[in-house]
N, C-alpha and C positions, 0 to 999 in steps of 0.2 A: 629464462622468461617466465616459466610457471612459478618459480620461487618468488620473483618480484611481484607477480600478480597475486600470489597467495598472501604476502605481507600487506599488499595494498588492500586486499579484501578482508583482512583479519578483523579490523574494527567493526565492519558491517556484519561479519559472521557472528561476532560476540553479541551484538545488538539483536540480531535475528534469533539467536538461541534464547535470549531472554524473552523476546516477544512471541516466539514460536511455541513455547511450552504452554502458555495460557491459551493460545489459539487451538492447540491440540486438545486441551481440556474442554474448551467450549465445543469443539467438534464431537468429542465423546459424549457430552451431555446432549448434543443434538441428535445422537444416534449413530454416529460414524465410527467405524473401527480404525485401528492404527493403519491398516493397509489402505483403507479408503482415504485417510488423511494424507498418507504418503503419495497416493495417486493424484489427489487434488493439488497438492503442493508442487508436484512435478509437472502437471499439465496446465493447471490454472495459474499458480504462482503469483498470488496477489495477497499480501498481508491484509491490506484494508478490505479487499473483496472477501477473503475467507472469514475474517472477523464479522463482516457485515452479513454474510450468508448465515453463519451460526446464530448470531444475535437475532436476526429477523425471523429465522426459523423457530427459535425458541419463543419468540414473541407472538408467533402465530400469524405472521404476515403472509399474504397470498403470494403464490409463486411469481405472478406477473410483476408484483411490486418488487420482489427480491431481484428479479432479472433486470428490471429497469434501473433500480438503485445501483446495483453492482456494475452495470454497463456504464452508467454515468461516472461513477467513481473511477473506474478503470480506463475511461476514455483518455485520461491524461497520459497514459503510457504510449499511446500513438503519437502524442506530441513529443515525448521524450525520444522515441525512435526517429521521428522526422528531424529533430534537432541534431541528432548524431549522424545523419545521412552525409553531411559534408566531410566527415572523417573517413568515409567508407569507399572513397574512390579507388578503383582498381582491385577491390576485394571481391572474392568469389561470392556468388549468390547464396550458397549454402551457409557460409560463415556469417554473411551479413544477416540472413534470416534468423540464424541462431542468436546472434548478438541482439537483434531487435526484439526477439521473442522473450528474452530473459532480462530485459531492463526493468529495474524498479527505481523508486525514488532515490534510495541511498546509493545504489550502484551507478545511477545516472550522475549524481553529484560527484562521486569519487572519480569516475572515468572522465567526466567533462573537465574537472580540475586538472587531471593528468594531460589530456589533450591540449588544454589551453595553456599549460605551463611552458610549452615549447620544447620539452624533453621528448626523446624518442619513445613514443607510446603507440602500440599497434592495436588494430581491431582484434587481433587474436588474443593479446593480453587483456584487453577490455572484456572480451567474451569470457575469458577464464575468471576474471573478477566476478562477473555475473554468475557463473556456474559454481564457483566456490561459495558464494553467498547463498545461492539456491540450495546447495547441498546442506549447509548449516540450517536453513529454514526447514527442509524436509526432515532432517534428523530431530530437530526441536519439536516439530508437529507430531512425529511418531512418539517421542518421549511423553509429550503432553497427553496424547490420546491414551497411551498405556496407563499413565497416572490417573487420568480422569475416569478410566474404567474401573479402578480398584480403590481409589481414595475419595473420600467425601470433600472434594475441594469446592468451596463456595463459588457457584457460577457467576455471581454478581461481581466478585473480585476479578475473575478472569475476563469478564466482558468489559470491565473498565480499563483494561490494559491498552486497547487500541484508542479509546477515548482520550486517555492520558497522553498518548503519542501525538494525536492531532492537536491537543492543547499545547504541547511543547513546540510543535511545528508552527502553531499560530504565534506563540510568544516570541519566536526568533525571526519573524517576518519584519520587513521594513514597514512600519506602521504609518502610511500616509492615509489620506481621507478615504480613498477607495478601499483599502484593506479594512479599515475600521467599519465602514458602512457595509461592506460585504459580510464580515463576520457577524455584525449585529443583525443584519437582515436575515442571514441564514439561521441564527439562533431564534429570532422571532418567528420565522416561518415554521421551524420545527415545533416550537411551543404551541403555536396556534393550531397546527394540525393535530397535535396530541390532545389539546383541550377540546377540539371539535370531535374527537373520537376517531380520527384518521391516523392511527399510529403507524400503519403499514407504509404508506407513501410519505411519511413525515420527513425522512432523511432526503428522499429524492426531491421533494418540494422545497425543503430548506436549502439544499445545494443549488437548485435552479434560481431561487430567489436571491441567494447570496451572490451568485455569479452575475446575474442581471444588475443588481444594485451596484456591484463593484465596477461593472463596465459603464454604467450610466453616470458614475460620479466623476466630476471634473478633477483632473489631476491637481494635487496641491502639495504643499511642502510636507516633508516628513516631520513627525513629532517625536 
């Protein structure tokens, strides 16, 4: 069981190591030690959220803006857990809670594909996929924090790592009118905030504007 879960998680683990090292570097530049990065990765465990915290802290954003922005970005994980609830019938509360608490974008996609394939796939195996992935993320963050503390790695390069991931995720979406309008509205919202001197809440405002624009767009054909 654990062997099959490990091989299922292996592609996610490889990706998390590549992304986790720059995240650790950013954390080090923001003043966090390797131990603090490890603790954050274990308790908070959100790639997008951890990148966001470090970037916004380095940009001098107020604490309230960081909290609101990270809460908005991480709100999607509650939807992931809710979507997985139908596969958790008859499973103990402790295992279900651990499974829900360790879901990320990538592990959600991998486990959902396994559950939907019709093959025998248990919540225990799905949780192991989550934990294997998290372990790779923690190790990568610690390595990055250690490197960031001793090597002059350009922060701007590390900070672009998460931006590039969101660009890649955007490019593989099904581009109907709502997706295009949402992406465009979010970009415009961020740019307008920055031009107006409100860099702190720019991400939060852009995300809200993008979501509202996508929801208000009538569904059309894909392009």
